[in-house]
Each structure stands twice: as C-alpha cells, then as structure tokens.
C-alpha positions in Angstrom: 30.0 -39.9 -1.8 29.7 -38.8 1.8 26.3 -37.4 2.6 26.0 -33.8 3.8 23.2 -32.7 6.1 22.4 -29.2 7.1 22.6 -28.3 10.8 20.7 -25.9 13.1 22.8 -23.9 15.5 21.3 -24.6 18.9 23.5 -22.8 21.5 26.6 -23.6 19.5 25.8 -27.3 18.9 25.0 -28.2 15.3 21.8 -30.3 15.4 21.4 -32.3 12.1 18.2 -31.4 10.2 17.2 -35.0 9.7 14.4 -37.6 10.1 14.5 -41.3 10.7 14.3 -42.5 7.0 17.1 -40.0 6.1 19.2 -41.2 9.1 18.9 -44.8 7.9 19.9 -43.9 4.4 23.0 -42.0 5.7 24.0 -44.8 8.0 23.7 -47.4 5.2 25.9 -45.2 3.0 28.6 -45.0 5.7 28.5 -48.7 6.2 28.8 -49.4 2.5 31.7 -47.0 2.1 33.3 -48.2 5.4 33.5 -44.5 6.4 34.4 -44.3 10.1 32.4 -41.8 12.1 30.1 -41.5 15.1 26.6 -40.3 15.8 25.5 -38.2 18.8 21.8 -38.5 19.8 21.3 -35.2 21.5 18.6 -33.4 23.4 18.5 -30.5 25.9 20.9 -32.3 28.3 23.7 -32.7 25.7 23.3 -29.1 24.5 23.4 -27.7 28.1 26.4 -29.9 29.1 28.2 -28.4 26.0 27.7 -24.9 27.4 30.2 -25.4 30.2 32.4 -27.9 28.3 33.9 -26.5 25.1 35.5 -29.9 24.2 32.1 -31.6 24.4 30.7 -29.0 22.1 33.5 -29.7 19.6 32.9 -33.4 19.9 29.2 -32.9 18.9 30.2 -30.6 16.0 32.7 -33.1 14.7 30.2 -36.0 14.7 28.9 -37.4 11.4 25.3 -36.7 12.7 23.9 -35.0 15.8 20.3 -36.3 15.7 17.5 -34.3 17.4 16.7 -36.6 20.3 14.2 -34.2 21.9 11.3 -32.3 20.5 12.9 -28.9 21.3 15.6 -29.7 18.8 13.0 -30.6 16.2 11.0 -27.4 16.8 14.1 -25.2 16.6 15.2 -27.0 13.3 11.8 -26.3 11.8 11.9 -22.7 12.9 15.2 -22.4 11.1 13.5 -23.6 7.9 14.2 -27.3 7.9 10.5 -28.4 7.6 11.5 -32.1 7.1 13.2 -32.4 10.5 11.7 -35.0 12.8 12.8 -36.5 16.1 15.4 -39.2 15.7 15.2 -40.7 19.2 17.9 -43.1 20.2 15.7 -46.1 21.1 13.7 -45.6 17.9 16.8 -45.4 15.8 18.1 -48.6 17.3 14.9 -50.5 16.5 14.8 -49.1 13.0 18.4 -50.1 12.3 17.8 -53.6 13.7 14.8 -54.0 11.5 16.8 -52.9 8.5 19.5 -55.3 9.4 17.4 -58.3 8.4 17.8 -57.2 4.8 21.1 -55.4 5.0 22.9 -57.9 7.2 24.5 -55.4 9.5 26.7 -56.7 12.3 26.2 -55.1 15.8 28.3 -54.7 18.9 26.8 -53.5 22.2 29.2 -51.5 24.4 27.9 -50.2 27.7 25.3 -50.8 30.4 25.5 -52.5 33.8 26.9 -56.0 34.0 24.5 -58.3 32.1 22.6 -55.5 30.4 24.2 -55.7 26.9 23.7 -59.5 26.9 20.0 -59.1 27.9 19.7 -56.4 25.2 21.1 -58.8 22.7 18.7 -61.6 23.6 15.7 -59.3 23.6 16.5 -57.8 20.2 17.4 -61.1 18.6 14.0 -62.4 19.9 12.3 -59.4 18.3 14.4 -59.5 15.1 15.2 -63.1 14.3 18.5 -63.4 12.5 19.9 -60.2 14.0 23.7 -60.5 14.0 25.1 -59.4 17.4 28.8 -60.1 17.2 29.8 -59.0 20.7 28.9 -57.3 23.9 30.9 -55.6 26.7 29.9 -53.9 29.9 32.8 -51.6 31.0 33.6 -51.1 34.7 32.6 -47.9 36.6 36.1 -46.5 36.3 38.4 -45.4 33.6 40.0 -48.3 31.7 43.7 -48.7 31.9 45.5 -48.3 28.5 46.0 -52.1 28.4 42.3 -52.8 29.1 41.2 -50.2 26.5 43.5 -51.7 23.9 42.1 -55.2 24.7 38.5 -54.1 24.2 39.4 -52.2 21.0 41.0 -55.4 19.7 38.0 -57.4 20.8 35.6 -55.1 18.9 37.7 -55.0 15.8 38.1 -58.8 15.8 34.3 -59.1 15.8 34.1 -56.9 12.7 30.8 -55.1 13.5 29.3 -52.5 11.2 27.8 -50.6 14.1 29.0 -50.2 17.7 26.1 -49.1 19.9 27.4 -47.2 22.9 25.3 -47.0 26.0 27.2 -44.9 28.6 25.0 -41.8 29.0 25.9 -38.3 28.1 28.6 -36.9 28.1 30.6 -40.1 28.8 29.5 -41.9 25.6 30.3 -38.9 23.4 33.8 -38.7 24.8 34.3 -42.4 24.3 33.3 -42.3 20.7 35.4 -39.3 19.9 38.4 -40.8 21.7 38.0 -44.1 19.8 37.4 -42.7 16.3 40.2 -44.2 14.1 40.9 -47.0 16.7 37.5 -48.7 16.3 37.4 -50.0 12.7 33.6 -50.3 12.6 32.1 -47.7 10.2 29.7 -46.3 12.7 29.5 -45.7 16.5 26.2 -44.5 17.8 25.7 -43.2 21.4 22.2 -44.2 22.5 22.4 -44.0 26.4 19.2 -45.3 28.0 18.2 -47.3 25.0 20.1 -50.2 26.4 17.9 -50.2 29.5 14.7 -49.5 27.6 15.1 -52.3 25.1 16.5 -54.7 27.7 13.2 -54.2 29.5 14.8 -52.7 32.6 13.3 -49.2 32.5 9.9 -47.9 31.2 9.6 -45.6 28.2 7.3 -42.6 28.2 4.0 -43.0 26.3 4.3 -42.0 22.7 2.1 -38.9 23.2 4.5 -37.6 25.9 7.4 -38.2 23.6 5.8 -36.3 20.7 4.7 -33.4 22.9 8.0 -32.7 24.5 7.1 -34.1 27.9 9.2 -37.2 28.0 11.6 -35.4 30.4 8.7 -35.2 32.9 8.0 -38.9 32.7 11.7 -39.8 33.1 12.0 -37.4 36.1 9.1 -39.0 37.8 10.6 -42.5 37.0 14.1 -41.6 38.4 13.7 -38.5 40.6 16.9 -38.9 42.6 19.0 -39.1 39.4 17.2 -36.8 37.0 15.1 -34.2 38.9 18.1 -31.9 39.5 19.2 -32.2 35.9 15.8 -31.3 34.4 14.8 -28.7 36.9 18.1 -26.9 36.4 18.7 -27.4 32.7 15.3 -26.8 31.2 14.7 -23.2 32.4 18.3 -22.3 31.5 17.9 -23.8 28.0 14.7 -21.9 27.3 16.3 -18.6 28.4 19.5 -19.2 26.4 17.6 -20.1 23.3 15.5 -17.0 23.6 18.7 -14.9 24.0 20.1 -16.6 20.8 17.0 -16.1 18.7 16.7 -12.5 19.8 20.3 -11.9 18.7 21.3 -10.9 22.2 24.0 -13.5 22.4 26.0 -15.4 19.8 26.9 -19.1 20.0 29.5 -20.1 17.4 29.5 -23.7 16.2 33.1 -24.5 16.9 34.6 -27.7 15.6 
C-alpha cells in the first residue's frame, strides 16, 4: 500500500510533514513495491522559485515527498499542527539511506555534479559504508542533452538496475529532470539532493550542526560562496518572510496546484 503523508501548504508548495525515520520507512516501501516516484528536498529557495514558475510548483506538488530541507519548513509544519515534523536535510537523508543499505541491499546510481564528482562521491561513501552498492555514475554536461544522449543515459541507468537514483543538479534543474524522467527511469525512487554531492565528496564544507538546527545554514553557505549565493539569499529570504506572513494572516491565498 502506498504511504500517504500530510502536507503543509507553504506558499502553494506542499511540504511533507515528515521526519527522517518516517522518510526511510516510506522510501523502503516504495523500493519494495517498485513504485516509481521522485523526492524533492526543498527549502526556501525551492519555494520561492516556485512563486514565479507555476510548472515548478506543480512538479513539487506531484512529488512522492517534498521533504522540509530548511528549518523554516519545519517551523511552519509544526505551526500547522504536525508536531512530529523534523528537518529532512538532503545530505543527512543520503547518509541515512546509505547506512540502511548495508542491511537492505539498496543499489545506488549518482547522476550529477561536475566531472569526477560522482565518482569521488562513490569512493567516499563506499569507504564510509563498506559494501555499499553503487552501480553507476554520470556527470552530465553543462548544456541540455540531445534526445539521443538522453536516451543513452536513461538506458545506462536502467541497465544498472538501481533502486535509487540520486540527482545532484541544484534547484530547479534537478526537479525538472526528475519530473521529465518519471516513467522513463525504471528505478523506484529518484531523489534530488543538490549540494550533497559536493558535501559528501569532500569538496565543500557543511555548516556546523548548531547553525543547521537554528535556521542559519543559509548564512554559512552565503559566506562560503558569496558570489553565487549572496544575491539568492538576500533577495529570497525577506520576500519569503513577507509572503508567509501574508498567507498566515489570510491576506493572500496560495493554492497547492498539481
């Protein structure tokens, strides 16, 4: 039976009221049932991108899960009455699934990252989790694939027979890729985890745990990559706070379209 999870409407994006143990249970159910779906790991950035991109909002709302990647998503879920909700951070989810794989025998495919990154990620994770089955890696070029190239990589992934395809392309590119390949990729689950590839490959630092839990990870990442991220955070964060206030005061409606 396919699991059902309540969602919190955050500016029209349905954020799953979930925690890490529940996420692992749901992923295992999908894998056992061979139910094909995808998981969006979403914070403020994904929600704000969805405000100007209705198709991206629909992609989120059609996902099997939209995990609360940032603490604001968790706080809003709890305010909506989902007291069990906790942060399901992409890098943490990847590590937890890899740890479970030693017992469950999950097969993994890494799609994304710069050249050499998915292979480095594979090596690092196999060193950390001996026996981890990584059945393939692919770093796509920085351009749209031709139909022939796309068909070839789909065939490569399907031939490897993974249970989980990890997608590290950043938001919103990874969400679009997963939605476009649902039904083409035969793996039960695709999970978009963005920067987790670079974090676990040892190429970028992660924020200290206290900053992650207090909702300040964005500040750490902005200081780490100011040219790439400063504009995003300084623009999105104030707009997000204002929009959420408007929603909670009932001054504006945000339907969860799917």
